[in-house]
N, C-alpha and C positions, 0 to 999 in steps of 0.2 A: 504493500500500500504506500509506503514511504517513497519507493522508487516511482510509483505512478504520480504521486503528488509532485515530485521533482520534475518529472517530464512535463506535467501540465503547467507548473509554474514557469518552466523554461519556455514553453510554447507561448504562454501569455506574454512573458517579458519580451521575447523576440518579436511577437506580433505588435506589441505596443511600441517597441523601438522602430519597427518598420513603418507603423502608422505615423509616428512623429516625424521620421525622415520624409515620408510622403507629404505630410502636412507642411513641413518647412519648405520643401521643394516647391509645392504648389503655391505657398504664400510668396516665396521669392519670385516665382514666375509671374504671379499676379502683380506684385509690386513693380517688377521691371516693366511689365506690359502697361501697368497703370500710368507709368511715367511718360508713355507715348501718348501724345494728344490724340492721335488717330484712334488708338485703341480705346482711350477714355470715351471718345465720342460714341463708339458702339457699346461699350460696357455700361455707361451711365445712361444712355438713351436707347434701350433696346427697341422702343417704339417711338417713332417720330410722328407727331400730328402737326400738319400744316394747314392753316386756314387761308382762304383766298377770297378777297373782296375786290370787286371791280366796278368801274363805271359809275361812281357816285355823282358826277356832273354837278359839282358845287356851283351854286348861283343859277342853275337852270330855273326858268320861270315855270312853275308847276301849277299855276292857278287853274288851268283847264283840265287837270288830271284829278278826278274825284277821289277824295280820300288820301291824297298824297300828303305826307307830313312836312314836305320840304326837303331839299337835298341834304342839308346839314343834319337835320334830325334823323333822316333815313340812315345816314352814315353812322350817327351815334347809336342808333338802334342796332345796326349790324355789328358794330364794335362791342357793344354790351352783350350781344348774343354770343360772340366769339369768347368773351371772357367768362360767360356762364357755362360754357361747355366743360364737361368733366370727363377726362383730364383736359386742362387748359392747353390749347395749341401752343407749341413752342416757337413757331414761325408764322408770320402773317405776310402774305404776298398781296401787294396792291398793283393791279395790272392796267393802269392808265385810265384816260378820261377822268382824271381826278377832279377836274374843273370843267365848266362849260365853255369858257372863253380864254383860259390861260391868264386871267387877271391876277395881279399880285395879291389883292385882298382875298381872293378865293383860296390861294395857296396858304395864306396866313390863317384863314379859317380852318383849312384842313389840318395845319400843324396844331392849332389850338384844340380842335376836336380830338386829335390823337393824344395830345398831352393830357387833356382833361379826362379822357375815357380809359386809356390804357396805362397800367403801371409800366415802369421801365423794365427791361429784361432783368436787371439786378434785383428788382422788387417782385419778380414773378410774372411779369408781362412778356408778351412774345417779342422776338426779334422781328422788326418791321423792315421789309425790303420792297422797293417800289420801282416801277418803270412807268414811262409816260405814254399817253395816247394822242390821237390826232387832234383832240380838243385842247391839249395842254400847250404850254410854251416852255421850251428847254431852259432858256436863260433865266427866266423868272423862277421856274421850279428849282433850278440848281441854287439860286440865291436864297430861297426860303427853306427848301427841303434837302439841301445838299447832303445831310447826314443819312438820308434814306436811300439815295440813288447815286449812280455814277461813281466817280473816283473816290468819294468819301466813304462809300459803303463797300468799296472794292478791295479784295485781297485781305480779308480779315482772318484767313486761315493761319493757324499757329503751328509752329514746329514742336519737336520734342522738348520737354522741359528739364531733361536730365543732362543737358550739355551735348546731346547728340547732334547729328547733322540736320540743319534746318532745310526743309524742302525748298526747291527753287521758287523764286518769287514769281507770282502769276504775271503774265504779260499785261501791260497797261491797255485799257480800252482805247479805241480810236478817239482822237481829239474831238471834243465838241459833243460827243454822244453820252448818253446816260447808261450805257451798258455797265454791267457789274458782274463780279464773280466773288463769292465768298463761300467758305466751308463752315458748316454748323451741324453738329450732332451726327457726323458720319455721312452727310449729304453735301454735295457741291451744288450750290444754287447759282445759276447763270441767268442774268436778266439781259434781254435783248431790246434794243431801242429801234422800233419799227416806224417811228413817226416821220412824215415828210411835211415840213413846215408849210402851212397854208392849204394842205390837201387832205382829203378824208381817208385816202388809202394808205397802206403801209408798204415799206420796202426794207430789205436787208441788202446793203451794198457790199461790194467786194471787200472793202476794208474791214467791215464788221464781221463778215464771214471768215476772213483770214484770221482775225483775232479769235473768233470762236473755234476755228480749227486748232490754233495754238493752245487755247485754253483746254479744249477737250483732250488734246495730246498730253497735257500736264495731268489730267484727271484719268489717264488710262487705267482701266481695271477698277475704277471707283464709281459709285452711283452718283448720278447727276439729275437734277431737276431744272428744267429750263422754263422761264416764264417771260411773257411778252404780251403786247396789247393785241395786235392783229393776229388772228389764228391762222396757222398754215394748213388750211383745209378749205374745201368747197362745201358749203352748207346746203345748197339748193335754194337758199333765200336770195333771189337774183339781185335785189337792190343792195343787199349787204355784201354779197360776193363781189359786186362791181367795185366796192371800196374796201376790199380785203387786202391780204398780203399779195401784192401784184409783182413783186420781184424778190428773188432769192430763195423761193420755196424749194426748188429742185436741189440746189446745192445744200441747203439745210438738211434735206432728207438724206443726202449722201453722207454728210458729216455725222448725223445721228446714227445712221446704220453702221458706219465704220466704227464708231465708238462702242456701240453695243451695250452700254450701261446707262443710257438715258431712261430714267424711270417714268418721266412724265414731261409733257409740254403743256403748261397751263397758260390760258389766254382769256381775253375778254372781248370787248368790241361788239359782239353780236347781240347782247341783251337777251340771251336765251341760254339754257343749258344744252350743250351739244357735245357729243363724244365722237372722235374720229381717230385716225392714226397717221403717223408720218415716219418713214424710215424704220419701221418696226417698233416705234414707241407710241404710247397712247397720247392723244391730244384731247384735252378737256377744256371746254369753254364754260366758264361759270356764268350764271345769270347775274344781272345787275343787282346791286343792293338798293337801287332807286326805283327803276321801272323797266319793264320788258317791252320787246317789240313783238307784234303779232306774228305768229307762224304763218307764213305765206310762201308756199312752194310752187306757185305758178310761175311759168317762164317769164312773164311780164309783171310779176308781183311787185307791189310798192312797199312803202314803209308806213307803219301806223303803230302808235303806242298801245300796248295792252296792259291794263293794270292787274297783271298777275303778281303773285306774292314775291317780295324780294327774298333772295336767297344768298347764301355764301357757300363756296366750295370748301370741302373738308377732306384732306388726303391723309390717309393712315399708311405709314411705311415702316417696314422692319427689314433688316438685312436678310432675314431668313425667308419671309413670306412675300416680300415685295410690296406692291401698292394696291390699295383699295380706295376708290373715290366715292365720296358722298356729296349730295347737295342738302343743305340744312335750311329750313324755312326760318326767317328772322322772326316773324310774328308768331304769337302763341296760339295754339289750337287746344281744344279740350283733350284731356288725357294727361299722361298715359293711364290706361286701364289694364289691370292685371288680366292675363289670359291663361 
């Protein structure tokens, strides 16, 4: 019996020592991995929730739209809705037509509404990233909202914090455009500037597509989310397709296909929820947070406002499962009722 006890004791002791060595090795590996900002992004954010608000058209005259609360209040309602989502989205994309006419006062109103409604990222609010639409003005937007778009929001990715090699600096966006690239939570966010001053349609010129090619090369093997105002798809709404993305769509598709890791292309402009694809990546057009356009698929169809409910896009992404896209109504409805 004594010999048996000795064998059992030795077995337990060896097992305990092996466990301790395994635990230490695991902890050492985790600490080493934790020091890498790229691993931290995945480890600390296994699920990324991205909200998408588009086309608030601040200062739009809505007197003829029954029941419309006004553009600024509609935006506040959408932002409060985003903040009420559980879990709270970590990133908020604004995809253009932020104002109706590009006036400085309207961009200041936008900044005020954002500041009053959303906590800062340090206080638990989302990281806000923006691109412009055809109703906006570049110079004015950069003067008032420079921290959200273009160079000021560009290149926020960080390198290892343990003294390791810092990743190459991302290429600078083309001069004068509000394109941006930043990394957050394991995702690379790339904003494209599609606006053509004074025109309703959108374009991606060679300079911006060259920059996108270089940026995607820097993100090789890593997940990417692209956001822009004019969607790179044909919706069948003739009047809106005529002022859609009229240049650069084919090369954009080639770049997206070549990269292979673009999780989503998010856009606005259409004032409707639309889903398509480009270069093997999903294209999701979010409805407006203000007002929608009537669905008219006739070849000669025109434009008319339809007071359908305002919505926000909501995109859930994980490294393991990829992307799931939702549209969430801003206004409250009865329920939920248990089933």
